[in-house]
C-alpha positions as CSV (number, residue, x, y, z in Angstrom):
1,M,112.5,50.4,117.4
2,L,115.7,52.4,117.7
3,E,115.4,55.9,116.2
4,V,118.7,57.6,115.0
5,P,119.3,60.8,113.1
6,A,120.7,60.3,109.6
7,T,123.9,62.2,110.5
8,E,124.6,59.7,113.3
9,V,124.0,56.7,111.0
10,A,126.4,58.2,108.5
11,K,129.1,58.6,111.2
12,R,128.6,55.1,112.7
13,F,127.1,53.1,109.9
14,S,128.8,49.8,110.9
15,Q,127.4,50.1,114.5
16,Y,123.8,50.7,113.3
17,R,124.1,48.0,110.6
18,Q,124.9,45.6,113.4
19,A,122.1,47.0,115.6
20,A,119.7,46.3,112.7
21,Q,120.4,42.6,113.0
22,R,118.7,42.7,116.4
23,E,115.9,45.2,115.8
24,P,114.9,47.7,113.0
25,V,116.7,51.0,113.1
26,A,114.6,54.0,112.1
27,V,116.6,56.7,110.4
28,T,115.3,60.2,111.0
29,H,115.8,63.4,109.1
30,H,114.5,66.6,110.7
31,S,112.8,64.4,113.3
32,R,110.9,62.4,110.7
33,V,111.5,58.8,110.0
34,T,112.7,58.5,106.3
35,E,114.2,55.0,106.2
36,V,114.4,51.9,108.2
37,L,117.4,49.6,108.4
38,M,116.5,46.0,109.0
39,S,118.1,42.6,108.8
40,K,117.9,40.5,105.6
41,H,115.8,38.0,107.6
42,D,113.3,40.6,108.6
43,Y,113.2,42.0,105.0
44,D,112.5,38.5,103.6
45,E,109.7,38.0,106.1
46,Y,108.3,41.4,105.2
47,M,108.4,40.6,101.5
48,R,106.7,37.2,102.2
49,L,103.9,38.8,104.1
50,K,103.5,41.5,101.5
51,S,103.1,38.9,98.8
52,L,100.2,37.4,100.7
53,A,98.4,40.6,101.1
54,T,95.1,41.0,99.3
55,R,95.0,43.7,96.7
56,A,91.9,45.7,96.0
57,F,91.2,47.1,92.6
58,W,89.0,49.8,91.3
59,T,86.5,48.4,88.7
60,H,88.0,50.7,86.1
61,E,91.4,49.0,86.6
62,L,90.0,45.6,85.8
63,P,90.0,44.1,82.2
64,A,86.5,43.8,80.7
65,E,86.7,40.0,80.6
66,T,87.3,40.0,84.4
67,I,84.3,42.2,85.0
68,Q,82.2,39.9,82.8
69,A,83.5,36.8,84.6
70,L,82.6,38.3,88.0
71,G,79.1,39.1,86.7
72,E,78.5,35.6,85.5
73,A,80.0,33.9,88.7
74,R,77.6,31.8,90.7
75,M,77.9,30.6,94.3
76,D,78.4,26.9,94.9
77,P,75.0,25.3,95.5
78,R,76.2,24.0,98.8
79,H,75.9,27.6,100.1
80,D,72.3,28.2,98.9
81,H,71.2,28.3,102.5
82,L,73.1,31.6,102.8
83,N,70.8,33.1,100.2
84,D,67.8,32.1,102.2
85,L,69.1,34.1,105.1
86,M,68.9,37.2,103.0
87,D,65.2,36.6,102.3
88,E,64.3,36.7,106.0
């Protein structure tokens, strides 16, 4: 990934916009990456992958009916052999 100071990007934005079509361009401020320029294609792929990510919740974030449903859930009988493994 190409790293470029923000002042350089401001001076030559068109150049780095084109570079972002080939690879992400990390924009730095005081030697710290603060933004990343990327192509629309890469952004769309990022958003697609982000939508597939599993999200974890704290139990206090869940509605009461969800907690109740989890407590009442039972494993499919086809997997009873897995319970037997826990008894060994």
